C-alpha positions, 0 to 999 in steps of 0.5 A: 854864193859863187866864187870869183874865178880868174883872179889871183888868190881866188878860191877854186870853184868846187865841182861835183861830177856825176857820170857812171863811166870811170874813165870819162870821170877821170879824164874830165877831172884831169881837164878841169883841175889842170886849169888851176882854178877848179877843184873836183871835190866829189865824183858820183855815178848814180842819181841817188848819190847826187843829193848826199854828195852836194850836201856833204861837199857844198859845191859851186857846180854839178856837172851832170850826165843824163844817162845814169844807171839808176835813173835820169839825170833830168830828174836828178837835175830837177830835184837838185835845182828845186832843193838847193841853189847849186847850178847844173851843167849838163854834159852828155852824149844825148844830142836830141832835142827832147833831152835838150829841152827837158834839161832846160825845163828841169833847170840846167844852166848849161848843156854841152855834148861830150866831145866838146873841146877842153876850152869850151868845157872850162868856159861853160863850167865857169860861166854856169857856176857864176850864174850864167847860161851856156849851150854848145854852138850846135844846140843854140839854134835848136834851143831858140827854135824849141823855146820860141815854139817854131819847132812845135810840140809834136814828138816827131820834132823833139824826138826825131829818132822816133817815127810818126806812129811811135810818137803817137804811141808815146803821147798816149803812153804819157796820157796814161793809156794802157796798151789795150786802150792805145790799140783801140785809139790807133786801130792797131793790134795790141801786139803792134803797140807792144812792138812800138813801145819796145822800139821807143824804149830802145831809141830813147834809151829807157828801160821802163814805162815810167821813164818813157812817160817822164821823157815824154812829159818833159817835152810837153807830150801827154798834156791832155787826157784823151777820150775813149774812141 
């Protein structure tokens, strides 16, 4: 299903870019198409537009941002990988362990942080489109540790931007507890719990409880149902 690249007369790789920043999309398109063996067949800026674009254009690869205005690129990746054979390369500003692990678990074949050099992006596009896996040099040691379990499953490891208490609150959120039950379990005031949740939303760049829960469950939090204190 994948096109051969790097040979004279080969058919260009067909790419769909998913990102909500027009200037970034324009710059990425220019960088990719300047290589001569890559063609951007569509640009979309929302998670909802991904599946229709893939169905219409039948690309060889989707380059996916994680922070989209109508949802998470993680969920869009998971749905795409489940429904189609099209590989996904994540290209995002998110450099935290939680996002990296969640993207891999969702089925992404590669993960680069925005700001990667043009040659690194081109190499990743060709490799992932061909069925390989590519991760930025800075992410490889972290990914190895995460997948081997040496980084642990605790939220404080995969979400280093959160405090220990915020990780505890996030874990209980992911287990389905409401604010009152979280407060009882952690011996906190409900107002304190609400403040922690506000900080979690800000640090994880999510706007709803459901998004926070999805991020937490992607990295293994909230796996066990707690008992009432």
